[in-house]
Structure formats: C-alpha cells, structure tokens
C-alpha positions as CSV (number, residue, x, y, z in Angstrom):
1,M,-21.8,55.5,15.2
2,H,-21.4,54.9,11.9
3,P,-22.4,56.6,8.4
4,P,-25.5,54.7,7.2
5,R,-24.9,52.7,4.2
6,P,-25.9,53.7,0.9
7,S,-29.2,51.9,-0.2
8,R,-28.9,49.3,-3.1
9,V,-31.5,50.9,-4.6
10,A,-29.8,54.1,-5.0
11,E,-26.7,52.6,-6.5
12,Y,-28.5,50.4,-9.0
13,A,-30.7,53.6,-10.0
14,L,-27.0,55.1,-10.3
15,M,-25.5,52.5,-12.4
16,A,-28.4,52.7,-15.2
17,D,-28.4,56.5,-15.1
18,D,-24.5,56.0,-16.2
19,L,-25.5,53.0,-18.4
20,A,-27.9,55.1,-20.2
21,E,-25.6,58.3,-20.5
22,W,-22.9,55.9,-21.9
23,L,-26.0,54.4,-24.8
24,L,-26.8,58.0,-25.8
25,A,-23.3,59.0,-26.0
26,H,-22.2,55.9,-28.3
27,C,-25.2,54.9,-29.8
28,P,-27.8,57.6,-29.7
29,L,-30.0,56.1,-32.8
30,S,-29.9,52.7,-31.2
31,T,-30.9,53.4,-28.1
32,L,-33.4,55.7,-29.0
33,T,-35.2,53.2,-31.1
34,I,-35.2,50.6,-28.9
35,L,-36.6,52.8,-26.1
36,T,-39.4,54.1,-28.4
37,L,-40.4,50.3,-29.7
38,L,-40.4,49.3,-26.0
39,V,-43.3,52.4,-25.0
40,I,-45.3,52.4,-27.9
41,G,-44.7,48.3,-28.9
42,S,-47.8,47.8,-27.1
43,T,-50.0,50.2,-28.3
44,I,-48.8,49.8,-32.3
45,V,-48.1,46.8,-34.1
46,V,-44.5,46.8,-35.4
47,T,-44.2,43.9,-37.7
48,Q,-40.2,44.5,-38.3
49,P,-38.6,45.7,-35.8
50,L,-35.5,43.6,-36.4
51,A,-35.2,45.7,-39.9
52,I,-36.1,49.4,-37.9
53,I,-33.0,48.2,-35.1
54,V,-30.6,47.5,-38.0
55,I,-31.0,50.6,-40.1
56,A,-30.3,52.3,-36.7
57,A,-27.3,50.5,-35.9
58,L,-26.6,51.2,-39.7
59,G,-27.1,55.1,-38.9
60,D,-24.5,54.8,-35.2
61,S,-22.1,53.1,-37.4
62,T,-22.3,55.7,-40.0
63,I,-22.0,58.4,-36.7
64,S,-19.4,56.6,-34.8
65,L,-17.0,55.9,-38.4
66,M,-17.6,60.0,-39.0
67,R,-16.6,61.3,-35.5
68,R,-13.5,58.9,-35.5
69,I,-12.6,60.7,-39.2
70,R,-12.9,64.0,-37.8
71,R,-10.8,63.1,-34.4
72,K,-8.2,61.9,-36.3
73,R,-8.1,65.1,-38.9
74,R,-7.9,67.3,-36.0
75,D,-5.1,65.2,-34.2
76,Q,-3.0,65.3,-37.2
77,P,-0.9,68.4,-37.8
78,S,-2.2,70.2,-40.9
79,A,0.1,69.9,-44.0
80,H,-1.1,73.7,-45.2
81,A,-0.4,75.0,-42.3
82,A,3.3,74.1,-42.2
83,H,4.1,75.8,-45.9
84,H,2.8,78.9,-43.8
85,V,5.2,79.0,-41.2
86,P,7.2,82.3,-41.1
87,A,10.9,82.5,-41.9
C-alpha cells in the first residue's frame, strides 16, 4: 500500500505560513499595516489608506537600511582592534 498523499489544503496552508513569516521578517510595518486595514477597514472608514501604507513602507525601508548598515559594519574587520594586537 502507498502512503496517503498530503492534502493540497495542507500544502497551501504551509505556503501561506511561510509567506506570512517572510513578510513579517522582511517588511513588518507594511505587513501589519495592510492586515490591520483589512481587518478594521469594514468597521472604520479610512479616508487615505494609501498614505498610511506609504508611511509604513518608508518605515520598512528605514529598518532594512539600518539592518544592512549594521551587517556591513559587523562583517568588516575593526580598525580599532588592529591597533591593539599584541606584538
């Protein structure tokens, strides 16, 4: 007998979970803003949703830039440490 095939529904659920994790890791402000607008959009009238999303995207860009700068600094050897090497 063959083992049962995995359900397509389970595969789609796993793909959705992976997508959600990636979005939260790489652009958390935009993801949470869009999800919040989707959830509360039916109860509260938001006159300028695009402006809110643009602000969140700018915040995500700033976070991404800061992460990239910190990563570059961490990967470069410190010039300060080179001066204090014992002879």
